[in-house]
C-alpha positions as CSV (number, residue, x, y, z in Angstrom):
1,X,13.8,-48.5,123.6
2,X,13.1,-52.3,124.3
3,X,9.1,-52.9,125.5
4,X,10.5,-53.6,129.1
5,X,12.6,-50.5,129.3
6,X,9.7,-48.3,129.8
7,X,9.7,-49.1,133.2
8,X,12.9,-48.2,133.9
9,X,15.2,-44.8,134.7
10,X,16.3,-43.2,131.7
11,X,20.2,-43.1,131.8
12,X,20.2,-39.4,131.7
13,X,18.4,-39.5,135.0
14,X,20.6,-42.6,136.5
15,X,23.6,-39.9,135.8
16,X,21.9,-37.1,137.5
17,X,21.4,-39.1,140.6
18,X,23.8,-38.4,143.7
19,X,25.7,-36.2,141.7
20,X,26.2,-32.8,143.7
21,X,24.8,-29.9,142.3
22,X,26.4,-26.8,141.7
23,X,24.3,-23.9,140.5
24,X,24.6,-22.5,136.8
25,X,26.3,-19.1,136.2
26,X,25.3,-19.2,132.3
27,X,23.9,-15.7,131.6
28,X,20.8,-15.0,129.4
29,X,23.2,-13.2,127.0
30,X,24.8,-16.4,126.0
31,X,22.0,-18.6,125.4
32,X,20.4,-15.5,123.6
33,X,23.5,-15.1,121.4
34,X,23.7,-18.8,120.6
35,X,20.1,-18.7,118.6
36,X,20.0,-17.5,115.2
37,X,17.8,-14.9,114.6
38,X,15.6,-16.4,111.6
39,X,14.3,-18.9,114.0
40,X,12.4,-15.6,115.9
41,X,10.4,-14.8,113.2
42,X,7.0,-16.0,113.1
43,X,4.3,-17.1,110.0
44,X,1.0,-16.1,110.6
45,X,0.2,-18.6,107.3
46,X,2.3,-21.5,108.7
47,X,0.6,-21.2,112.1
48,X,-2.6,-21.4,110.1
49,X,-1.9,-24.6,108.1
50,X,-0.8,-26.3,111.3
51,X,-4.2,-25.5,113.1
52,X,-6.1,-26.5,109.6
53,X,-4.1,-30.0,109.6
54,X,-4.8,-30.2,113.2
55,X,-8.4,-29.8,113.2
56,X,-8.6,-32.0,110.1
57,X,-6.9,-35.0,112.1
58,X,-9.7,-34.5,114.7
59,X,-12.3,-34.6,112.3
60,X,-10.8,-37.9,110.9
61,X,-10.6,-39.1,114.6
62,X,-14.6,-38.3,115.1
63,X,-15.5,-39.8,111.4
64,X,-13.0,-43.1,112.5
65,X,-15.6,-43.6,116.0
66,X,-18.8,-42.7,114.1
67,X,-18.1,-45.6,112.0
68,X,-16.6,-48.1,114.8
69,X,-20.2,-50.1,114.6
70,X,-19.9,-50.7,111.0
71,X,-15.8,-51.1,110.6
72,X,-15.9,-54.3,113.7
73,X,-19.3,-55.6,112.0
74,X,-17.5,-56.3,108.6
75,X,-14.5,-57.8,110.1
76,X,-16.7,-60.9,111.0
77,X,-15.4,-62.9,114.0
78,X,-17.4,-64.4,116.8
79,X,-19.4,-61.8,119.2
80,X,-16.7,-61.3,121.9
81,X,-14.2,-60.8,119.5
82,X,-16.2,-58.4,118.1
83,X,-16.9,-56.8,121.3
84,X,-13.4,-56.7,122.2
85,X,-12.3,-55.2,119.3
86,X,-15.1,-52.4,119.8
87,X,-14.1,-51.8,122.7
88,X,-10.1,-51.6,121.9
89,X,-11.7,-49.1,118.9
90,X,-13.0,-46.9,121.5
91,X,-10.0,-46.5,124.2
92,X,-8.0,-46.0,121.0
93,X,-10.4,-43.1,120.0
94,X,-10.4,-41.6,123.3
95,X,-7.0,-41.9,123.7
96,X,-5.8,-40.4,120.1
97,X,-8.7,-38.0,120.2
98,X,-7.3,-36.8,123.8
99,X,-4.2,-36.3,122.3
100,X,-5.6,-33.9,119.6
101,X,-7.6,-32.2,122.0
102,X,-4.2,-31.8,124.0
103,X,-2.7,-30.6,120.9
104,X,-5.5,-27.9,120.4
105,X,-4.7,-26.2,123.8
106,X,-0.8,-26.7,123.2
107,X,-1.5,-24.3,119.8
108,X,-4.0,-22.3,122.0
109,X,-1.0,-22.2,124.8
110,X,1.5,-20.9,122.3
111,X,-1.4,-18.0,121.2
112,X,-1.2,-16.9,124.5
113,X,2.8,-16.7,124.2
114,X,2.3,-14.2,121.0
115,X,4.4,-17.2,119.2
116,X,2.0,-18.1,116.4
117,X,1.8,-14.0,114.8
118,X,3.0,-10.8,114.6
119,X,-0.1,-9.5,114.9
120,X,-2.0,-9.6,118.7
121,X,-5.1,-9.7,117.6
122,X,-4.8,-13.2,115.7
123,X,-3.2,-14.5,118.6
124,X,-5.9,-13.9,121.3
125,X,-8.6,-15.1,118.6
126,X,-7.1,-18.4,118.0
127,X,-6.2,-18.5,121.3
128,X,-10.0,-17.8,122.5
129,X,-11.4,-20.2,120.1
130,X,-8.8,-23.2,120.8
131,X,-9.1,-23.0,124.6
132,X,-12.8,-22.6,124.5
133,X,-13.4,-25.7,122.7
134,X,-11.4,-27.8,125.5
135,X,-13.2,-25.7,128.2
136,X,-10.2,-23.5,129.1
137,X,-10.1,-19.9,130.3
138,X,-7.6,-18.2,127.7
139,X,-6.9,-15.0,129.1
140,X,-7.5,-16.1,132.6
141,X,-4.8,-18.7,132.3
142,X,-2.9,-16.9,129.5
143,X,-1.7,-14.4,132.5
144,X,-1.0,-16.4,135.5
145,X,0.8,-18.9,132.9
146,X,3.3,-16.2,131.7
147,X,3.8,-14.9,135.6
148,X,4.8,-19.2,136.1
149,X,7.4,-18.4,133.2
150,X,8.8,-15.2,134.7
151,X,9.4,-17.2,138.1
152,X,9.9,-20.7,137.1
153,X,10.8,-23.1,140.3
154,X,10.9,-19.9,142.7
155,X,9.6,-20.7,145.9
156,X,8.1,-17.2,146.4
157,X,6.8,-16.3,143.2
158,X,5.9,-19.0,140.7
159,X,2.2,-19.5,139.8
160,X,2.0,-23.3,139.8
161,X,2.7,-26.9,141.2
162,X,4.0,-25.5,144.4
163,X,5.7,-28.1,146.4
164,X,4.2,-29.2,149.9
165,X,7.3,-28.2,152.8
166,X,7.6,-30.4,155.9
167,X,5.7,-28.2,158.1
168,X,2.7,-28.6,155.4
169,X,2.9,-32.2,156.5
170,X,3.3,-31.2,160.4
171,X,6.3,-34.0,160.1
172,X,9.2,-33.2,163.0
173,X,12.0,-31.3,162.8
174,X,14.6,-33.5,160.0
175,X,17.0,-33.2,162.6
176,X,15.1,-35.5,165.0
177,X,13.1,-37.3,162.6
178,X,13.4,-41.0,162.2
179,X,12.3,-43.4,159.1
180,X,8.8,-44.4,161.3
181,X,8.0,-40.4,161.6
182,X,7.6,-40.3,157.6
183,X,6.0,-44.2,157.4
184,X,3.4,-43.1,160.1
185,X,2.2,-39.6,158.6
186,X,2.9,-39.9,155.1
187,X,2.7,-43.9,154.1
188,X,-0.3,-44.7,152.0
189,X,-1.7,-48.0,149.9
190,X,-0.6,-48.6,146.2
191,X,-4.3,-48.4,146.0
192,X,-5.0,-45.1,147.3
193,X,-1.7,-43.7,145.5
194,X,-3.1,-44.8,142.3
195,X,-6.5,-43.0,143.4
196,X,-4.7,-39.9,143.8
197,X,-3.0,-40.1,140.6
198,X,-5.9,-40.6,138.7
199,X,-7.8,-37.9,140.4
200,X,-4.5,-35.4,139.5
201,X,-4.3,-36.8,136.2
202,X,-7.6,-36.1,135.1
203,X,-9.2,-33.3,137.2
204,X,-6.1,-31.5,138.5
205,X,-6.4,-28.8,135.9
206,X,-9.5,-28.3,136.4
207,X,-9.2,-27.9,140.2
208,X,-6.6,-25.2,139.7
209,X,-8.7,-23.5,137.2
210,X,-11.5,-23.4,140.1
211,X,-9.7,-22.8,143.2
212,X,-6.2,-22.4,142.7
213,X,-5.1,-26.6,144.0
214,X,-1.7,-26.3,143.6
215,X,-1.0,-23.2,143.3
216,X,0.6,-20.6,144.5
217,X,-0.3,-20.1,148.5
218,X,0.4,-16.6,148.8
219,X,-3.3,-16.3,147.4
220,X,-6.4,-16.6,149.7
221,X,-8.0,-20.2,149.6
222,X,-10.2,-20.9,146.6
223,X,-9.0,-18.0,144.5
224,X,-10.4,-19.1,141.1
225,X,-9.3,-18.1,137.6
226,X,-12.8,-17.8,136.9
227,X,-13.2,-14.6,138.8
228,X,-12.6,-11.5,137.5
229,X,-11.7,-10.0,140.6
230,X,-9.3,-12.8,141.8
231,X,-5.8,-11.8,143.0
232,X,-4.5,-13.9,140.3
233,X,-5.0,-10.9,138.2
234,X,-4.4,-6.7,137.8
235,X,-7.4,-4.4,137.7
236,X,-6.5,-3.8,133.9
237,X,-6.6,-7.6,133.3
238,X,-10.3,-8.2,134.5
239,X,-12.4,-7.1,131.3
240,X,-10.1,-9.9,129.3
241,X,-11.2,-12.7,132.0
242,X,-15.1,-11.6,131.2
243,X,-14.5,-12.3,127.5
244,X,-12.5,-15.5,128.6
245,X,-15.8,-16.5,130.8
246,X,-18.3,-15.4,127.8
247,X,-16.1,-17.6,125.4
248,X,-16.4,-20.8,127.3
249,X,-20.5,-19.8,127.8
250,X,-20.7,-19.9,123.8
251,X,-18.9,-23.5,124.2
252,X,-21.0,-25.0,127.2
253,X,-24.3,-23.7,124.9
254,X,-23.0,-25.5,121.9
255,X,-22.5,-28.5,123.6
256,X,-26.1,-27.9,125.7
257,X,-27.1,-27.6,121.5
258,X,-25.7,-31.0,120.8
259,X,-26.8,-33.0,123.5
260,X,-30.3,-31.4,122.8
261,X,-30.2,-33.1,119.4
262,X,-28.3,-36.1,119.7
263,X,-28.4,-36.8,123.5
264,X,-25.9,-37.4,126.2
265,X,-24.5,-40.7,125.3
266,X,-22.8,-39.1,121.8
267,X,-21.7,-36.2,123.7
268,X,-20.0,-38.6,126.6
269,X,-18.7,-40.8,123.9
270,X,-17.7,-38.1,121.0
271,X,-16.5,-35.2,123.3
272,X,-16.5,-35.9,127.1
273,X,-14.4,-39.0,127.4
274,X,-11.3,-37.2,124.9
275,X,-11.9,-34.4,126.8
276,X,-11.0,-36.3,130.2
277,X,-7.9,-38.0,128.3
278,X,-6.8,-34.6,127.4
279,X,-6.5,-33.6,130.8
280,X,-4.4,-36.5,131.6
281,X,-2.2,-36.1,128.9
282,X,-1.9,-32.6,129.7
283,X,-1.2,-33.1,133.4
284,X,1.5,-35.3,132.5
285,X,3.3,-32.7,130.1
286,X,3.1,-29.9,132.3
287,X,3.6,-29.2,135.9
288,X,2.6,-25.9,135.1
289,X,-0.6,-27.3,135.6
290,X,-1.0,-25.9,133.3
291,X,0.9,-27.3,130.3
292,X,-2.3,-29.4,131.2
293,X,-1.3,-32.2,133.7
294,X,0.9,-35.1,132.4
295,X,3.4,-32.7,130.3
296,X,3.0,-30.0,132.6
297,X,3.7,-31.9,135.8
298,X,6.5,-34.3,134.5
299,X,8.1,-30.9,132.8
300,X,8.9,-29.3,136.0
301,X,8.6,-32.1,138.9
302,X,11.4,-34.4,139.1
303,X,13.7,-35.9,142.1
304,X,17.0,-34.1,140.3
305,X,15.5,-30.8,139.5
306,X,16.0,-27.9,142.2
307,X,13.4,-25.3,143.5
308,X,15.0,-22.0,144.8
309,X,14.7,-19.0,147.4
310,X,15.2,-15.8,147.4
311,X,18.6,-14.3,146.1
312,X,19.3,-17.9,145.1
313,X,16.6,-17.7,142.1
314,X,17.3,-15.9,138.6
315,X,15.6,-16.3,135.3
316,X,18.0,-18.6,134.1
317,X,18.1,-20.7,137.1
318,X,14.3,-21.1,136.6
319,X,14.3,-21.8,133.2
320,X,17.1,-24.7,133.6
321,X,15.2,-26.1,135.9
322,X,12.9,-27.7,133.1
323,X,13.0,-31.2,132.1
324,X,13.0,-32.2,128.3
325,X,11.1,-35.4,127.4
326,X,10.6,-37.7,124.3
327,X,7.0,-38.2,125.7
328,X,4.9,-40.1,123.2
329,X,7.8,-39.9,120.4
330,X,6.3,-39.0,117.3
331,X,3.0,-38.8,118.5
332,X,4.2,-36.0,121.0
333,X,5.8,-34.0,118.0
334,X,2.9,-34.3,115.5
335,X,-0.1,-33.9,118.0
336,X,1.6,-31.9,120.8
337,X,4.0,-29.5,118.9
338,X,7.2,-30.2,120.8
339,X,5.7,-28.9,124.1
340,X,7.1,-31.8,126.2
341,X,10.7,-32.3,123.6
342,X,11.7,-28.9,123.9
343,X,10.3,-27.2,126.6
344,X,13.6,-26.2,128.2
345,X,14.0,-23.7,124.8
346,X,10.4,-22.6,125.5
347,X,11.1,-21.7,128.5
348,X,14.4,-19.6,127.6
349,X,12.3,-18.2,124.3
350,X,8.3,-18.4,125.0
351,X,7.7,-16.3,121.6
352,X,9.6,-18.7,119.0
353,X,6.8,-20.4,117.2
354,X,6.8,-24.1,118.0
355,X,7.8,-25.4,114.7
356,X,11.6,-23.5,115.4
357,X,11.9,-25.2,118.4
358,X,13.8,-28.1,117.7
359,X,16.5,-25.9,116.1
360,X,16.7,-23.7,119.5
361,X,17.2,-26.8,121.4
362,X,20.0,-27.9,119.1
363,X,21.5,-24.4,119.2
364,X,21.4,-23.6,123.2
365,X,22.7,-27.4,124.4
366,X,26.5,-26.5,123.6
367,X,25.7,-23.5,125.7
368,X,24.1,-25.2,128.4
369,X,26.4,-28.3,128.7
370,X,25.4,-30.4,132.0
371,X,22.8,-28.2,132.7
372,X,20.5,-29.4,129.9
373,X,18.4,-31.8,131.5
374,X,16.6,-34.4,129.3
375,X,15.5,-37.4,130.7
376,X,14.1,-40.4,128.0
377,X,12.6,-42.7,131.0
378,X,9.3,-44.1,129.8
379,X,6.5,-41.8,130.4
380,X,4.6,-44.0,133.1
381,X,7.7,-45.0,135.3
382,X,8.7,-41.2,135.2
383,X,5.2,-40.4,136.1
384,X,5.0,-42.3,138.7
385,X,8.7,-41.7,140.0
386,X,7.4,-38.0,140.7
387,X,4.2,-38.6,141.9
388,X,5.7,-40.8,144.7
389,X,9.5,-39.3,145.0
390,X,8.4,-35.9,144.6
391,X,6.6,-35.8,147.9
392,X,8.3,-32.4,150.4
393,X,10.6,-29.7,150.2
394,X,12.2,-28.5,153.3
395,X,10.8,-25.0,154.9
396,X,14.3,-23.7,155.2
397,X,17.5,-23.4,152.4
398,X,17.8,-21.3,149.4
399,X,18.5,-24.3,147.0
400,X,16.1,-27.3,147.5
401,X,15.0,-30.7,146.0
402,X,12.5,-32.8,146.8
403,X,12.5,-35.4,149.0
404,X,10.6,-38.5,149.4
405,X,8.2,-40.5,151.8
406,X,11.2,-41.5,153.4
407,X,12.7,-37.8,154.2
408,X,15.4,-38.9,151.5
409,X,16.5,-36.3,148.9
410,X,18.4,-38.3,146.1
411,X,20.1,-34.8,145.1
412,X,21.5,-32.0,146.9
413,X,23.7,-29.0,146.7
414,X,27.5,-29.3,146.3
415,X,29.1,-28.8,150.2
416,X,31.8,-26.9,148.8
417,X,29.5,-23.8,147.3
418,X,26.4,-24.5,150.1
419,X,26.4,-21.0,152.0
420,X,28.3,-19.4,149.3
421,X,25.8,-18.8,146.7
422,X,24.9,-15.2,146.3
423,X,22.0,-15.5,143.6
424,X,23.9,-14.3,140.9
425,X,21.6,-12.6,138.8
426,X,22.1,-12.5,135.4
427,X,19.6,-9.8,133.8
428,X,17.3,-7.2,135.2
429,X,13.8,-7.9,135.7
430,X,12.7,-5.9,132.8
431,X,15.0,-7.7,130.5
432,X,13.7,-11.3,131.7
433,X,10.3,-9.5,130.9
434,X,11.3,-8.4,127.3
435,X,12.7,-11.9,126.5
436,X,9.8,-14.1,127.8
437,X,7.1,-12.1,126.7
C-alpha cells in the first residue's frame, strides 16, 4: 500500500458499496465441517509462552522509556533537536506500550472465552490477572461479551454498540424528510466531530463499563458492570463480579503504592499514558466496546454491514456481520493476536486459540464466499468513515443498514428478496451456545 492510500477506501469496500444485499443462507454445519479438528486443540504451555513473551515485550518498552534521556543525550545535536527527539521517543513509547497493553487485554479476552487452556481455572486466573492489570473487570466483561457473541448484530439482544435510531435523534419520518431536516439536526463542525471521536476512543470503553454507554437500551439508565446486582448479570454470576472488583482493588492498591514511591509524574508517563492509548487501540478494533474501542468498533460498525431484527437474525448471519481488517499489519498480528485480522473466524469459533485463527480463516473462506467481509482500508480512514457515516438506523425493518448525516444509506437489501425472508434459522439456540462458548 502506498502512503497516500491509507486515506482511501479499500477496493473490497468499494466493491460492496451499492451492491444489493441478499441475506446468507449458509448453515453452521457447513462452516463447522470446513475446519480441521486439530485447530480446536488448546495448549496451555503454548499460551503461557505467548504470555511470557508479551510480558518481556512490555518490560523492554519500559526499560527503553526509563533510558530515553540517556539515549537522546548520547546522540548529541542542538538542544531543540534533542527536545524534538525526546518528544518523539515518548510518543513512540506511549503508542507502542499502548499496543502492548491492548495485547494483554486481548489475551485476557481469549481467556474469557476459554481459548487458552482446557482447564477453566487456568483461563480464569490468567484473565483476572491480565485484565486487572489494564483496569478491566474480567468476569463482568466476560459475561456480557459472551452475550454479545450469542446475539451479534441482533437489535433486540446484542449487548454492545447498539446503533441510534431515527427516533433517538427525533428526525422526521423518512418519507417526508428532506436533506435540510438532517442537516439542521445532525450537522456538526469538524472540530466537534473530532472531539466526540476523541472522547469515544480514549474513554468510551470505561464509560461503557461504568454506565452501559452504547450498550443495549433494554437495561435501565446507568446500568454498571461494577455492580453485582446489575441486570446485566444472573444472580449466580454475582460472586464472580465481586471477585473481579476485588482484583481491580488490588491493582488500584499496587498503583497507589507505586505513586507513593515514585510520584504521579512517573505513574502518568510510564503507565497511564500507555493505558489511554490502549483504550484508543481497543476501541478501534472492537465494536464490541469492547474488544476495546478501536478494534472492536471497526469489527462491526461499517456502512455495508447489516443489523437484524426479530426473525431475520440467526447466529450465522450475526457472525458474518463482522469485518476482518489487517489493522497495523504485523504489529497487529504480533501484539494484538489476530483479533482484527481474523475476527470473523473468532465469532464462529470463539474457543479456538488465537494462534490457530489464521488457519481457520483460510479454511472457511471458500464456504463463506462473497459473505466473507475483508477491508484493507487504512485504519484512520476506516475509523473516520464509520464514525461519520454510521449515524443511525431506521426504527422499522428487519434488515437494516446505517444511514449517514444526510439520511442516506450506501447499502440496502435486494428488492427481490425484501419481504420474502423468513429468518432461515440454521441451528437451535442450544447448539449455537455450544459452538460459541
